[in-house]
N, C-alpha and C positions, 0 to 999 in steps of 0.2 A: 504494500500500500504506500510506503514511503517513496518508492520510485515513481509511482503514478502521480503523487502529489508534486514531486519535483518536476516531472515532465509537464504537468499542467501549468505550474508556475512559470516554467521556461517558455512555454507557448504563449502565455498571456503577458509576458514582459513587454511586448510591443505596444501596449496601451489599452486596446479594447479587450473585451473578454473573449478568450479563445474557446472554440467549441470543445466540449468534452470528448476525449478519445475513448473509443470502445476498448474493451479488454482485448479483443482480437487485434485491433490496431496497435495497442501497447505491446503485445507479444511480438509483433513483427516489425516494430519501428526500427530495429537494428538493420533490417534489410534495406529499408528506404534510406537510412542514414549512410550505410556503406555504399549504396548506389550513387547517392548524391556526391559523396566524397571520392567516388571513383576507385574504391578499393574492394568492391564486392567480389570481383573475379579473384583477387589475391586471397581473400578470406575463404572462398570456396576451394581454391587450390590447396590452401593449408589444411582445410577439413578433409579433402581427398587424400592428401599425403599422410594425414594422421587419423584416418577414419577408424582404425581399430580402437582408438581411445574413446571415441564419441558415438560410434554407430555399431549396430549388429552386423553380422556377416552378410545378411540378406539385403541390407540397405542399398539404395541406388548409388550412393557415394562410395560404398565399399566395392562396387563392381570394378574390376580392373580396366574395363573398356568404357562403360557409361559414366563412371565418376569423373575421369579426366575430360571426357567430352562435355559434360555438363559445365564443369569449371571453365573450359575454354570458350563455350558459347556465351559466357557472361562478359567476355572482353569487349564485344560490340556495344552492349548497353552501357558499359562503364566508360566508353569513349565519348558518349553524348554529354551535352551540357544540360543540366536540369535546373529549372528556376521555379519560383513560386510567384504568383500574382496576388496583389491585394485587391479584393473586390470592394464594391461600394459599401458593403456592410462591415468593412474593416476586418474580414476574416481572410487568412491566407489560404489560397486554393491552388490546385495544380492547373497548369494551362491545358487547354483542350488538345486533342490529337491534331486537329487542323492547324492550330497555332504552332505546334511543334514542327509540323511539316513545312509550314510557311517560313519559319525561322531557318530551318535547314536549307531551304531553297535560297533564301536571302544570303546566308553565310557561305554557301557552297560555290564552287566554281561554275561559271555559266556553261550551258550546252552539255550538261552531264546526261549520258544515255541511260544510266541506271536509276535516275530519279523518277518517282511516280508522277 
């Protein structure tokens, strides 16, 4: 409960009252933080390399083929720049997928063939 209170205080430090985080969101906030900090791929690679300490033999990360593949697939999302937007009601929200694609097109080189 102490960690939840600390996270709520941290989220509301910007002035307005922050929306309460669900227990599910609190359990997985480390994933979002690692992704925004661009270290999720390294965290997962560490877990794959040390899976016997943290996971059962049947776990996906323990698999000698699929574990490293999963960790390497996270390199792409970790290369992206993630931001948050402040809405009119002063809550921080994630940008929409359309906005992220538009930002990618603006920042990327012109005439790319692989761009949607």
